[in-house]
TIZAMI-783216 format. One record per residue (C-alpha): x, z, y; residue in three letters; chain. Coordinates in Angstrom, 2 decimals, padded with zeros to 5 digits, always signed. Last residue first. Layout:
# residues N
ZAKOL        X        Z        Y  residu  chaine
ZAKOL        X        Z        Y     ALA       A
...
***
This chain:
# residues 423
ZAKOL        X        Z        Y  residu  chaine
ZAKOL  -022.24  +008.91  +021.84     HIS       A
ZAKOL  -020.55  +012.26  +022.17     SER       A
ZAKOL  -018.06  +013.74  +019.13     ILE       A
ZAKOL  -016.86  +017.11  +019.40     LYS       A
ZAKOL  -014.21  +017.92  +017.10     VAL       A
ZAKOL  -013.09  +021.39  +015.68     THR       A
ZAKOL  -009.50  +021.16  +013.88     TRP       A
ZAKOL  -008.74  +023.13  +010.79     ALA       A
ZAKOL  -005.49  +025.48  +010.60     GLY       A
ZAKOL  -007.23  +028.49  +008.54     SER       A
ZAKOL  -007.76  +030.39  +011.74     LYS       A
ZAKOL  -010.03  +027.62  +013.13     THR       A
ZAKOL  -008.37  +024.84  +015.91     ARG       A
ZAKOL  -009.84  +023.97  +019.23     GLY       A
ZAKOL  -012.18  +021.36  +021.39     GLU       A
ZAKOL  -010.68  +018.04  +020.32     ALA       A
ZAKOL  -012.91  +015.75  +021.98     GLU       A
ZAKOL  -014.06  +012.20  +020.89     ILE       A
ZAKOL  -016.07  +010.34  +022.98     LYS       A
ZAKOL  -018.01  +007.17  +021.97     MET       A
ZAKOL  -019.41  +004.11  +024.63     GLY       A
ZAKOL  -017.48  +002.12  +021.59     GLU       A
ZAKOL  -015.93  -000.76  +023.85     GLY       A
ZAKOL  -012.79  +001.25  +024.15     PRO       A
ZAKOL  -013.24  +004.86  +022.58     VAL       A
ZAKOL  -013.08  +007.78  +024.61     THR       A
ZAKOL  -010.49  +010.40  +024.52     PHE       A
ZAKOL  -011.06  +014.27  +025.23     THR       A
ZAKOL  -008.22  +016.43  +025.05     GLU       A
ZAKOL  -008.50  +020.06  +024.55     GLY       A
ZAKOL  -005.96  +019.87  +021.43     LEU       A
ZAKOL  -004.31  +016.71  +021.45     ALA       A
ZAKOL  -005.89  +013.52  +020.70     VAL       A
ZAKOL  -003.72  +011.56  +018.61     PRO       A
ZAKOL  -001.91  +008.32  +020.07     ALA       A
ZAKOL  +001.65  +010.11  +020.35     ASP       A
ZAKOL  +003.75  +007.47  +018.16     ALA       A
ZAKOL  +001.44  +004.54  +019.08     LEU       A
ZAKOL  +003.72  +003.23  +022.08     PRO       A
ZAKOL  +006.62  +004.37  +020.60     PRO       A
ZAKOL  +006.31  +001.98  +017.35     TYR       A
ZAKOL  +009.21  +002.63  +014.75     VAL       A
ZAKOL  +009.43  +005.74  +015.73     SER       A
ZAKOL  +012.76  +007.65  +015.50     ARG       A
ZAKOL  +014.89  +007.60  +018.50     GLU       A
ZAKOL  +012.14  +006.56  +021.00     TRP       A
ZAKOL  +009.96  +009.45  +019.99     CYS       A
ZAKOL  +007.06  +009.06  +022.33     ALA       A
ZAKOL  +005.55  +006.65  +024.12     ASP       A
ZAKOL  +003.03  +006.90  +027.07     THR       A
ZAKOL  +000.08  +004.78  +029.38     GLY       A
ZAKOL  -002.10  +004.34  +026.35     PRO       A
ZAKOL  -002.17  +008.15  +025.49     HIS       A
ZAKOL  -005.63  +008.16  +023.40     ALA       A
ZAKOL  -004.11  +004.88  +021.25     ASP       A
ZAKOL  -006.94  +003.24  +018.84     LEU       A
ZAKOL  -004.74  +002.75  +015.60     VAL       A
ZAKOL  -006.30  -000.65  +014.01     GLU       A
ZAKOL  -006.85  -000.77  +010.67     VAL       A
ZAKOL  -007.50  -004.03  +008.41     PRO       A
ZAKOL  -005.15  -006.02  +010.83     GLY       A
ZAKOL  -004.98  -009.53  +009.50     GLY       A
ZAKOL  -001.93  -008.44  +007.04     GLY       A
ZAKOL  -004.08  -008.14  +004.29     SER       A
ZAKOL  -007.38  -009.42  +005.06     ALA       A
ZAKOL  -009.85  -008.79  +007.72     SER       A
ZAKOL  -013.70  -008.31  +006.55     GLY       A
ZAKOL  -013.30  -004.40  +005.91     SER       A
ZAKOL  -012.53  -004.15  +009.66     GLN       A
ZAKOL  -011.36  -000.27  +010.02     VAL       A
ZAKOL  -010.87  +001.49  +013.86     ARG       A
ZAKOL  -008.92  +004.22  +014.30     TYR       A
ZAKOL  -008.60  +007.65  +015.97     VAL       A
ZAKOL  -006.01  +009.92  +014.84     LEU       A
ZAKOL  -007.05  +013.74  +016.10     LEU       A
ZAKOL  -004.06  +015.49  +016.34     GLY       A
ZAKOL  -000.16  +015.96  +015.62     GLN       A
ZAKOL  +002.51  +014.04  +017.60     LYS       A
ZAKOL  +006.08  +012.41  +016.37     CYS       A
ZAKOL  +005.64  +013.14  +012.23     SER       A
ZAKOL  +008.63  +013.96  +010.38     ALA       A
ZAKOL  +006.35  +016.42  +007.53     ARG       A
ZAKOL  +003.87  +013.43  +007.97     ASP       A
ZAKOL  +004.16  +013.67  +003.88     LEU       A
ZAKOL  +002.95  +016.74  +003.80     GLY       A
ZAKOL  +002.40  +018.56  +006.55     GLY       A
ZAKOL  +003.22  +018.07  +010.05     SER       A
ZAKOL  -000.19  +017.04  +011.39     ASP       A
ZAKOL  -002.56  +014.55  +011.00     ARG       A
ZAKOL  -006.47  +015.15  +011.74     VAL       A
ZAKOL  -009.04  +012.28  +010.51     GLU       A
ZAKOL  -011.28  +010.13  +012.79     ILE       A
ZAKOL  -012.78  +006.75  +011.52     VAL       A
ZAKOL  -014.31  +004.26  +013.72     ILE       A
ZAKOL  -016.03  +001.98  +011.71     ALA       A
ZAKOL  -016.52  -002.12  +011.04     ARG       A
ZAKOL  -018.09  -004.31  +008.50     ASP       A
ZAKOL  -021.81  -004.01  +009.26     GLU       A
ZAKOL  -021.26  -002.88  +012.70     ALA       A
ZAKOL  -020.47  +000.15  +014.67     THR       A
ZAKOL  -020.31  +003.08  +011.23     ARG       A
ZAKOL  -018.65  +006.35  +012.65     ALA       A
ZAKOL  -016.46  +008.11  +010.16     VAL       A
ZAKOL  -015.16  +011.73  +010.42     ALA       A
ZAKOL  -013.20  +012.01  +007.54     LEU       A
ZAKOL  -011.43  +015.05  +006.16     ARG       A
ZAKOL  -014.63  +017.70  +005.45     LYS       A
ZAKOL  -014.38  +020.89  +003.96     GLY       A
ZAKOL  -016.75  +021.60  +001.25     ALA       A
ZAKOL  -014.63  +022.82  -001.55     ALA       A
ZAKOL  -011.74  +024.27  +000.09     GLY       A
ZAKOL  -009.70  +023.09  +002.66     ALA       A
ZAKOL  -007.01  +025.13  +000.78     LYS       A
ZAKOL  -007.55  +024.27  -002.43     ALA       A
ZAKOL  -007.40  +020.57  -001.73     PRO       A
ZAKOL  -003.98  +020.28  -000.26     SER       A
ZAKOL  -004.25  +019.98  +003.31     ALA       A
ZAKOL  -001.88  +016.93  +004.18     SER       A
ZAKOL  -005.50  +015.30  +006.03     LEU       A
ZAKOL  -006.05  +017.98  +008.26     PRO       A
ZAKOL  -009.39  +019.79  +007.55     GLU       A
ZAKOL  -011.74  +018.56  +010.15     LEU       A
ZAKOL  -015.07  +020.53  +011.39     THR       A
ZAKOL  -018.11  +019.34  +012.71     LEU       A
ZAKOL  -019.93  +019.23  +016.05     ARG       A
ZAKOL  -022.19  +015.80  +017.38     SER       A
ZAKOL  -023.43  +015.36  +020.55     THR       A
ZAKOL  -026.40  +012.38  +020.74     GLY       A
ZAKOL  -026.95  +009.17  +020.09     ASP       A
ZAKOL  -027.22  +008.08  +015.93     GLY       A
ZAKOL  -025.42  +008.69  +013.08     THR       A
ZAKOL  -021.67  +010.25  +012.34     VAL       A
ZAKOL  -021.20  +010.12  +008.85     CYS       A
ZAKOL  -018.73  +013.12  +007.09     ALA       A
ZAKOL  -016.47  +012.78  +004.48     VAL       A
ZAKOL  -015.44  +015.05  +002.42     GLU       A
ZAKOL  -018.46  +015.14  +000.42     GLN       A
ZAKOL  -017.74  +011.39  -000.65     ARG       A
ZAKOL  -014.50  +012.87  -002.87     ASP       A
ZAKOL  -010.64  +011.90  -001.29     LEU       A
ZAKOL  -008.58  +010.42  -003.63     TRP       A
ZAKOL  -011.03  +007.71  -005.27     GLY       A
ZAKOL  -008.62  +004.79  -003.87     LEU       A
ZAKOL  -010.93  +003.78  -000.98     LYS       A
ZAKOL  -011.66  +006.92  -000.10     TRP       A
ZAKOL  -007.44  +007.45  +000.26     LYS       A
ZAKOL  -007.66  +004.29  +002.12     GLN       A
ZAKOL  -009.74  +005.69  +004.67     TRP       A
ZAKOL  -007.88  +008.56  +004.72     GLY       A
ZAKOL  -004.52  +007.07  +006.44     PHE       A
ZAKOL  -002.26  +006.70  +004.05     LEU       A
ZAKOL  +001.19  +008.95  +004.29     ASP       A
ZAKOL  +003.67  +007.80  +006.26     PRO       A
ZAKOL  +004.02  +009.70  +009.47     ALA       A
ZAKOL  +007.74  +008.98  +010.55     THR       A
ZAKOL  +006.88  +005.31  +009.40     GLY       A
ZAKOL  +010.09  +003.55  +007.57     PHE       A
ZAKOL  +008.27  +002.15  +005.24     GLN       A
ZAKOL  +005.78  +000.46  +007.94     SER       A
ZAKOL  +002.08  -000.57  +007.82     GLY       A
ZAKOL  +001.35  +000.18  +004.35     MET       A
ZAKOL  +003.20  +003.53  +004.85     VAL       A
ZAKOL  +000.57  +004.68  +007.23     ASP       A
ZAKOL  +000.89  +006.22  +010.55     TRP       A
ZAKOL  +004.22  +005.10  +011.75     ASP       A
ZAKOL  +002.85  +002.01  +014.11     GLY       A
ZAKOL  -000.59  +000.95  +013.29     VAL       A
ZAKOL  -001.36  -001.96  +014.26     TYR       A
ZAKOL  +001.44  -002.97  +016.79     THR       A
ZAKOL  +004.04  -002.32  +014.35     ASP       A
ZAKOL  +005.66  -005.62  +013.87     TRP       A
ZAKOL  +006.53  -006.85  +017.40     ASP       A
ZAKOL  +007.82  -009.67  +018.39     GLY       A
ZAKOL  +009.74  -012.46  +017.04     ASN       A
ZAKOL  +010.53  -013.60  +013.16     LYS       A
ZAKOL  +007.09  -014.69  +011.26     GLY       A
ZAKOL  +006.75  -017.37  +014.13     ASP       A
ZAKOL  +003.47  -016.11  +014.21     GLN       A
ZAKOL  +004.02  -012.79  +014.67     PRO       A
ZAKOL  +003.21  -010.81  +011.47     ARG       A
ZAKOL  +001.00  -007.53  +012.26     HIS       A
ZAKOL  +001.58  -004.20  +010.22     TYR       A
ZAKOL  -001.20  -003.03  +007.87     LEU       A
ZAKOL  -000.40  -004.79  +004.22     ASP       A
ZAKOL  -003.52  -004.25  +002.38     PRO       A
ZAKOL  -004.07  -002.24  -000.62     LEU       A
ZAKOL  -005.48  -003.13  -003.88     ASP       A
ZAKOL  -003.94  -001.03  -005.99     PHE       A
ZAKOL  -000.58  -002.78  -007.03     VAL       A
ZAKOL  -000.74  -003.19  -003.20     HIS       A
ZAKOL  +000.28  +000.22  -002.67     GLY       A
ZAKOL  +003.15  -000.18  -005.34     THR       A
ZAKOL  +004.97  -002.10  -002.81     GLU       A
ZAKOL  +004.65  +000.20  +000.34     HIS       A
ZAKOL  +005.55  +003.14  -002.59     ALA       A
ZAKOL  +008.25  +000.84  -003.55     LEU       A
ZAKOL  +009.93  +000.58  +000.15     VAL       A
ZAKOL  +009.53  +004.02  +000.71     ASN       A
ZAKOL  +012.79  +004.22  +002.53     ARG       A
ZAKOL  +014.85  +000.93  +002.58     ASP       A
ZAKOL  +017.02  +000.52  -000.32     PRO       A
ZAKOL  +020.50  +002.32  -001.58     PRO       A
ZAKOL  +021.59  +000.32  -002.41     HIS       A
ZAKOL  +020.45  -003.17  -000.98     HIS       A
ZAKOL  +016.80  -004.31  -002.06     GLU       A
ZAKOL  +015.51  -007.02  -004.28     PHE       A
ZAKOL  +012.61  -005.47  -006.01     VAL       A
ZAKOL  +009.94  -007.78  -007.39     THR       A
ZAKOL  +006.84  -006.24  -008.63     VAL       A
ZAKOL  +004.64  -007.63  -011.53     VAL       A
ZAKOL  +001.08  -009.08  -011.26     ARG       A
ZAKOL  -001.72  -009.69  -014.25     ASN       A
ZAKOL  +000.13  -008.86  -017.23     ILE       A
ZAKOL  -002.41  -008.96  -019.64     ASP       A
ZAKOL  -001.31  -007.10  -023.21     ARG       A
ZAKOL  -000.77  -007.59  -026.72     GLY       A
ZAKOL  +002.68  -007.41  -026.42     ASP       A
ZAKOL  +002.80  -010.34  -023.63     ALA       A
ZAKOL  +000.42  -012.11  -022.59     ARG       A
ZAKOL  +000.75  -013.58  -018.46     VAL       A
ZAKOL  -002.76  -013.05  -016.84     PRO       A
ZAKOL  -003.92  -016.15  -014.67     ARG       A
ZAKOL  -002.93  -017.12  -011.33     ASP       A
ZAKOL  -000.69  -014.29  -011.63     PHE       A
ZAKOL  +000.02  -011.94  -008.67     ASN       A
ZAKOL  +003.52  -011.45  -007.45     VAL       A
ZAKOL  +004.23  -008.36  -005.38     VAL       A
ZAKOL  +007.10  -008.17  -002.70     LYS       A
ZAKOL  +010.78  -007.68  -002.26     THR       A
ZAKOL  +011.77  -011.31  -000.76     ALA       A
ZAKOL  +013.77  -009.97  +002.30     ASP       A
ZAKOL  +016.46  -007.77  +000.05     SER       A
ZAKOL  +017.99  -011.55  -000.59     ASP       A
ZAKOL  +019.86  -012.04  -003.53     VAL       A
ZAKOL  +021.81  -015.04  -004.32     GLY       A
ZAKOL  +025.21  -013.34  -004.35     PRO       A
ZAKOL  +024.54  -010.38  -006.67     ALA       A
ZAKOL  +025.28  -006.78  -005.11     ASP       A
ZAKOL  +021.44  -005.66  -005.65     PRO       A
ZAKOL  +021.38  -006.67  -009.15     ASP       A
ZAKOL  +017.83  -007.57  -009.37     ALA       A
ZAKOL  +014.94  -004.93  -010.39     VAL       A
ZAKOL  +011.61  -006.29  -011.93     LEU       A
ZAKOL  +009.33  -003.66  -011.56     TYR       A
ZAKOL  +006.07  -003.89  -014.48     VAL       A
ZAKOL  +003.22  -001.68  -014.23     ILE       A
ZAKOL  +000.40  -000.56  -016.71     ASP       A
ZAKOL  +002.89  -000.14  -019.71     TYR       A
ZAKOL  +002.91  +000.50  -023.53     LYS       A
ZAKOL  +001.99  -003.38  -024.14     SER       A
ZAKOL  +005.18  -004.60  -022.79     PHE       A
ZAKOL  +007.63  -003.48  -025.14     ASP       A
ZAKOL  +010.79  -004.33  -024.26     THR       A
ZAKOL  +014.00  -005.02  -025.51     THR       A
ZAKOL  +013.14  -008.53  -026.93     PRO       A
ZAKOL  +011.22  -009.89  -023.78     ASP       A
ZAKOL  +013.22  -008.57  -021.10     ALA       A
ZAKOL  +014.75  -011.99  -021.09     ALA       A
ZAKOL  +011.74  -014.13  -021.60     HIS       A
ZAKOL  +009.96  -011.71  -018.52     ILE       A
ZAKOL  +013.10  -012.61  -016.52     ALA       A
ZAKOL  +013.32  -016.00  -016.97     ASP       A
ZAKOL  +009.37  -016.82  -016.12     ARG       A
ZAKOL  +009.72  -014.47  -013.05     LEU       A
ZAKOL  +013.10  -016.60  -011.95     TYR       A
ZAKOL  +011.68  -020.32  -012.93     ARG       A
ZAKOL  +008.32  -019.51  -011.02     THR       A
ZAKOL  +009.80  -018.09  -007.91     ARG       A
ZAKOL  +011.96  -021.38  -007.72     GLN       A
ZAKOL  +008.54  -023.45  -008.09     ASP       A
ZAKOL  +007.41  -021.64  -005.38     PRO       A
ZAKOL  +009.88  -021.84  -003.41     ASP       A
ZAKOL  +010.33  -018.49  -001.67     TRP       A
ZAKOL  +009.08  -017.18  +002.16     ASP       A
ZAKOL  +011.87  -014.19  +001.70     ARG       A
ZAKOL  +014.30  -015.67  -000.32     GLN       A
ZAKOL  +015.90  -015.97  -003.58     ILE       A
ZAKOL  +017.22  -019.65  -004.04     ARG       A
ZAKOL  +017.56  -019.43  -007.90     TYR       A
ZAKOL  +020.45  -021.09  -008.46     SER       A
ZAKOL  +022.06  -018.41  -006.36     THR       A
ZAKOL  +021.84  -015.50  -008.91     SER       A
ZAKOL  +023.32  -017.64  -011.42     ALA       A
ZAKOL  +021.10  -018.78  -014.65     ALA       A
ZAKOL  +020.11  -017.04  -018.34     PRO       A
ZAKOL  +019.51  -013.48  -016.78     MET       A
ZAKOL  +021.12  -010.89  -018.52     ARG       A
ZAKOL  +019.06  -007.76  -018.93     VAL       A
ZAKOL  +020.90  -004.45  -017.82     TRP       A
ZAKOL  +020.99  -001.17  -019.92     HIS       A
ZAKOL  +018.90  +002.27  -018.94     GLN       A
ZAKOL  +015.45  +001.04  -018.59     GLN       A
ZAKOL  +013.66  +002.80  -016.34     PRO       A
ZAKOL  +010.46  +004.52  -017.81     ASP       A
ZAKOL  +008.11  +005.41  -014.54     ALA       A
ZAKOL  +004.94  +007.79  -014.76     ASN       A
ZAKOL  +003.05  +007.40  -011.60     LEU       A
ZAKOL  +000.53  +010.26  -011.19     ARG       A
ZAKOL  -003.06  +010.01  -010.00     PHE       A
ZAKOL  -004.88  +012.88  -008.74     LYS       A
ZAKOL  -002.39  +015.50  -007.47     GLY       A
ZAKOL  -003.58  +016.06  -004.24     TYR       A
ZAKOL  -003.47  +011.80  -004.15     SER       A
ZAKOL  -000.79  +011.57  -001.24     ALA       A
ZAKOL  +001.43  +014.26  -002.63     GLN       A
ZAKOL  +001.57  +013.14  -006.21     ASP       A
ZAKOL  +002.10  +009.58  -005.12     PHE       A
ZAKOL  +005.01  +010.13  -002.81     PHE       A
ZAKOL  +005.94  +012.20  -005.91     ARG       A
ZAKOL  +006.07  +009.32  -008.13     SER       A
ZAKOL  +008.24  +007.12  -005.63     THR       A
ZAKOL  +011.00  +009.69  -005.10     ALA       A
ZAKOL  +011.30  +010.29  -009.06     PRO       A
ZAKOL  +012.24  +007.89  -009.02     PHE       A
ZAKOL  +012.99  +004.96  -006.36     TYR       A
ZAKOL  +016.88  +005.10  -005.63     ASP       A
ZAKOL  +017.21  +007.35  -008.99     ALA       A
ZAKOL  +016.50  +003.90  -010.47     ALA       A
ZAKOL  +019.78  +002.03  -009.22     LEU       A
ZAKOL  +021.94  +004.93  -010.65     ASP       A
ZAKOL  +020.64  +004.75  -013.69     LYS       A
ZAKOL  +020.61  +001.16  -013.77     PRO       A
ZAKOL  +024.39  +001.39  -013.12     THR       A
ZAKOL  +026.69  +000.24  -010.51     ILE       A
ZAKOL  +028.91  -002.84  -009.34     ALA       A
ZAKOL  +026.79  -005.49  -011.37     PRO       A
ZAKOL  +029.08  -008.46  -012.34     LYS       A
ZAKOL  +028.06  -011.48  -010.53     SER       A
ZAKOL  +027.49  -015.25  -011.61     ASP       A
ZAKOL  +025.89  -014.87  -014.67     PRO       A
ZAKOL  +023.22  -012.49  -013.22     PHE       A
ZAKOL  +021.78  -008.91  -014.25     SER       A
ZAKOL  +018.12  -007.89  -013.83     LEU       A
ZAKOL  +017.34  -004.11  -014.55     PHE       A
ZAKOL  +013.94  -003.60  -016.00     ILE       A
ZAKOL  +011.52  -000.69  -014.66     MET       A
ZAKOL  +008.55  -000.09  -016.84     VAL       A
ZAKOL  +005.61  +001.61  -015.07     ALA       A
ZAKOL  +003.01  +003.88  -016.36     ASN       A
ZAKOL  +000.12  +005.00  -015.19     LEU       A
ZAKOL  -001.80  +008.33  -015.43     THR       A
ZAKOL  -005.28  +008.71  -013.88     ARG       A
ZAKOL  -006.98  +008.16  -010.59     LEU       A
ZAKOL  -004.61  +005.28  -009.69     PRO       A
ZAKOL  -007.23  +001.89  -009.82     ARG       A
ZAKOL  -005.81  -000.49  -011.81     PRO       A
ZAKOL  -006.34  -003.79  -009.50     TYR       A
ZAKOL  -008.81  -006.35  -011.02     ALA       A
ZAKOL  -011.15  -004.13  -011.13     ALA       A
ZAKOL  -012.08  -004.39  -007.62     ASN       A
ZAKOL  -013.70  -001.26  -006.68     TRP       A
ZAKOL  -017.50  -001.47  -004.93     THR       A
ZAKOL  -018.80  +000.17  -002.36     ASP       A
ZAKOL  -015.70  +000.65  -000.21     LEU       A
ZAKOL  -014.88  -002.03  +001.97     GLY       A
ZAKOL  -010.85  -002.02  +002.50     LEU       A
ZAKOL  -010.82  -005.68  +001.63     SER       A
ZAKOL  -007.42  -006.44  -000.17     HIS       A
ZAKOL  -007.79  -010.41  +000.32     HIS       A
ZAKOL  -011.20  -010.73  +002.06     ALA       A
ZAKOL  -013.98  -011.53  -000.21     LYS       A
ZAKOL  -015.71  -008.64  +001.35     THR       A
ZAKOL  -016.15  -004.89  +000.31     ARG       A
ZAKOL  -019.19  -003.22  +001.97     PRO       A
ZAKOL  -018.41  -000.34  +004.44     LEU       A
ZAKOL  -018.92  +002.98  +003.13     ALA       A
ZAKOL  -020.78  +005.13  +006.29     CYS       A
ZAKOL  -024.38  +005.26  +004.41     PRO       A
ZAKOL  -022.60  +007.05  +001.70     VAL       A
ZAKOL  -022.52  +005.92  -001.97     SER       A
ZAKOL  -019.18  +006.04  -002.11     THR       A
ZAKOL  -018.80  +007.11  -006.02     ASN       A
ZAKOL  -017.71  +003.23  -006.36     ALA       A
ZAKOL  -019.47  +000.72  -009.23     ALA       A
ZAKOL  -017.32  -001.75  -010.78     VAL       A
ZAKOL  -016.59  -005.49  -009.00     ALA       A
ZAKOL  -014.35  -008.47  -010.69     PRO       A
ZAKOL  -012.73  -010.23  -008.35     GLY       A
ZAKOL  -013.34  -010.93  -004.56     SER       A
ZAKOL  -010.89  -014.26  -004.80     ALA       A
ZAKOL  -009.81  -014.94  -001.12     LEU       A
ZAKOL  -005.88  -015.13  -001.56     SER       A
ZAKOL  -003.59  -015.16  +000.92     ILE       A
ZAKOL  -000.13  -015.99  +000.97     ALA       A
ZAKOL  +000.03  -018.78  -001.48     ALA       A
ZAKOL  +001.54  -019.96  -004.64     LEU       A
ZAKOL  +000.62  -022.94  -006.50     ALA       A
ZAKOL  +003.36  -023.34  -009.27     SER       A
ZAKOL  +002.63  -020.31  -011.17     LEU       A
ZAKOL  +001.19  -022.00  -014.01     SER       A
ZAKOL  +004.19  -022.55  -015.94     THR       A
ZAKOL  +003.83  -018.61  -016.06     LEU       A
ZAKOL  +001.71  -019.36  -018.80     ALA       A
ZAKOL  +004.66  -021.28  -021.28     ALA       A
ZAKOL  +006.72  -018.30  -020.77     ALA       A
ZAKOL  +003.66  -015.91  -022.10     ALA       A
ZAKOL  +003.28  -018.05  -024.60     SER       A
ZAKOL  +006.87  -017.25  -025.81     ARG       A
ZAKOL  +006.36  -014.28  -024.95     LEU       A
ZAKOL  +003.88  -012.80  -027.16     ARG       A
ZAKOL  +001.81  -015.49  -028.73     VAL       A
ZAKOL  -001.27  -016.45  -026.82     ARG       A
ZAKOL  -004.49  -015.08  -027.43     GLU       A
ZAKOL  -007.58  -017.46  -026.72     VAL       A
ZAKOL  -010.86  -015.72  -027.73     GLY       A
ZAKOL  -012.35  -015.49  -023.64     GLY       A
ZAKOL  -010.84  -018.28  -021.64     PRO       A
ZAKOL  -008.37  -016.70  -019.28     THR       A
ZAKOL  -009.93  -015.13  -015.85     GLN       A
ZAKOL  -008.31  -017.23  -012.74     GLN       A
ZAKOL  -006.39  -015.52  -009.92     ARG       A
ZAKOL  -005.98  -016.80  -006.62     GLN       A
ZAKOL  -002.35  -016.46  -005.89     VAL       A
ZAKOL  -000.88  -013.87  -004.00     ASP       A
ZAKOL  +002.34  -012.84  -002.13     VAL       A
ZAKOL  +002.69  -009.31  -000.85     GLU       A
ZAKOL  +004.95  -009.14  +002.87     PRO       A
ZAKOL  +007.89  -007.13  +003.43     LEU       A
ZAKOL  +008.40  -005.58  +007.10     PRO       A
ZAKOL  +011.38  -006.65  +009.08     ILE       A
ZAKOL  +013.93  -004.61  +008.93     ARG       A
ZAKOL  +014.44  -001.19  +010.97     SER       A
ZAKOL  +016.86  -000.99  +013.84     MET       A
***
């Protein structure tokens, strides 16, 4: 049984008045007191910058939290198209002596997380991690913070304030783009379900740099597979793709996308990011996207999502996109057993619906099951009904409610798939 997926926690961001410089951590700690209002979802759209996506099937970015629109980039988040530097700070507590070293804890996450993004981005993004080699002592017992999944905002604020204050003497925050706060996993008050990203309502000023968000890590040792890749995805404005039951406990969390993206399940057998998300992040160029428009029949060749740019070729297509409404599209991509998907259950044309108006956790992506009457890989899939979702070679799939037929006609010698799309 897999552990319940972890949500991101956000607050509505407000711009700090221009010209006001807070003094290192003493002022930064004071700024953290404004975190008393925390909510599960923010509706702030954030500042925009132009995105290299001027094609007709690129959906617009909306005010939905972590919108999957592509026409602009939300500049409140770092775009992973360069090397970003991350610090990993290890927090101990007076009520527990750590049974493991920071070095061993760091090895739980790196270099694996950096390798994940190196593969997913085709080498276009590098995550450079700098794990500290010592424990930073928190001023209060771990049990006093009442750490839990749906954490009391005041207690969370106190924890963050204490953590940054304690780390300040030995951490030069000006050197880093991302901050990971890792708690001693054996401390009695640490709850592994509390791992998440926290965005500040106002940036915290420390060492001349604005800290807009931190990743709080409360994992067991060893941690859940790919958990840090999932949380780091939120740092880059990617949404949660799982479905959270109304009571937050009972029900299946993986009905939207199953195994098919790490933002859906960190345990998935095919954790590579959807091609649409790679397009949003800038890892796929617009030349790699084929827009399917109008009625009639279209034929195209799609390279597997896992194929390196050199193998796919300069003109290779990775995505076929048919826009069906102002904020919705049907997307087709090839998922095989290469790269990050080497443990995938089935191969073929994966078809999914994207809705840029749906917020994180609200179903912005829905995988469409080409085999709704069957399941697969019960022994290892997080959601067997979607494990065999792809359209296999020689099969035809009719998209429900759209009058669109998708046929996997054949394979090329290089491994690409030939696709026939009929409206």
